[in-house]
VEXROPA-61389 format. One line per 5 residues: for each residue x, y, z of C-alpha. Coordinates in steps of 0.25 Angstrom, whole numbers. Example, Ala and Ser with C-alpha at 12.3 -4.5 7.8 and 13.67 -1.06 7.14 Angstrom:
BEGIN
49,-18,31 | 55,-4,29
# end
This chain:
BEGIN
149,-23,-217 | 145,-20,-203 | 144,-32,-192 | 131,-34,-186 | 130,-32,-171
122,-42,-163 | 115,-37,-150 | 112,-48,-141 | 102,-45,-130 | 102,-54,-118
90,-63,-116 | 85,-56,-104 | 86,-42,-110 | 77,-48,-121 | 67,-53,-110
67,-39,-104 | 64,-33,-117 | 53,-43,-120 | 48,-39,-105 | 48,-24,-109
40,-27,-121 | 30,-35,-114 | 28,-24,-103 | 26,-13,-113 | 17,-21,-121
9,-25,-108 | 8,-10,-105 | 3,-6,-119 | -8,-16,-117 | -12,-10,-104
-13,4,-111 | -21,-3,-122 | -30,-8,-113 | -31,5,-105 | -35,12,-118
-46,2,-121 | -52,6,-107 | -50,21,-111 | -58,18,-123 | -69,11,-115
-70,22,-106 | -71,33,-117 | -81,25,-124 | -90,24,-111 | -89,39,-110
-96,40,-123 | -108,31,-120 | -120,36,-113 | -119,39,-98 | -129,28,-94
-121,17,-101 | -108,21,-94 | -105,13,-82 | -96,22,-73 | -90,11,-66
-86,4,-79 | -79,17,-84 | -72,18,-70 | -67,4,-70 | -62,5,-85
-55,18,-81 | -48,12,-69 | -44,0,-78 | -39,10,-89 | -30,16,-78
-25,4,-73 | -22,-1,-87 | -14,13,-90 | -6,11,-77 | -2,-3,-80
2,1,-94 | 10,13,-89 | 17,3,-79 | 21,-7,-89 | 26,4,-98
34,10,-87 | 40,-3,-83 | 43,-7,-98 | 50,6,-100 | 58,5,-87
63,-9,-92 | 67,-3,-105 | 74,9,-98 | 82,-1,-89 | 84,-12,-98
88,-25,-91 | 94,-18,-79 | 83,-16,-69 | 74,-26,-63 | 63,-16,-57
55,-15,-70 | 54,-30,-71 | 50,-31,-57 | 39,-21,-60 | 35,-28,-72
34,-41,-65 | 26,-36,-53 | 17,-27,-62 | 14,-38,-71 | 12,-49,-60
2,-39,-53 | -6,-36,-65 | -8,-51,-69 | -12,-53,-54 | -22,-41,-55
-28,-47,-68 | -29,-61,-62 | -36,-54,-49 | -46,-46,-58 | -50,-58,-64
-52,-67,-51 | -55,-58,-40 | -66,-47,-38 | -57,-35,-36 | -65,-23,-31
-67,-12,-41 | -62,-22,-52 | -70,-34,-50 | -68,-47,-57 | -63,-45,-71
-68,-55,-81 | -62,-50,-94 | -50,-57,-99 | -45,-52,-112 | -33,-54,-122
-27,-42,-117 | -28,-46,-103 | -22,-60,-106 | -11,-53,-115 | -7,-44,-104
-6,-54,-93 | 3,-64,-102 | 12,-52,-104 | 12,-48,-90 | 16,-62,-86
27,-62,-97 | 32,-49,-91 | 33,-55,-77 | 41,-68,-82 | 50,-60,-91
52,-49,-80 | 56,-60,-70 | 65,-66,-80 | 72,-52,-82 | 73,-50,-67
79,-64,-65 | 89,-61,-76 | 92,-47,-69 | 95,-54,-56 | 104,-64,-63
111,-54,-70 | 114,-45,-58 | 119,-57,-50 | 128,-61,-61 | 133,-46,-62
131,-40,-49 | 140,-28,-51 | 136,-25,-65 | 123,-17,-61
# end
């Protein structure tokens, strides 16, 4: 009879994995929203020319490109964390700054008349879901960063 082996994972490593999952899911949501924008653009091309508003199509195209870039950024940071496991603080800093910037940008687009964007009045379940996930990414990334700093100060020559 074979003995069982138990693998213990440090609590901080578990947090790092949860953070990666949130980052990758958030990236996937941005890709999904970009695909909806693409569907809207494609549908508007099949409508008569007089009903097409070129400005709306351009705004939707810009939004789609923005969401694709954000999705790529989140995916790249998630992969970076997986590749480096729990050894590198750079992807956690990137995730924190990027997520905070997107939360701030979202608030600004809902409260300030930004040129070429205007004031957005739509707030959907996807918006709320991504902002909650981004807030969680910020909190968890900061936790990992603090843990990395403590770990490095306890074992300065190990890294």
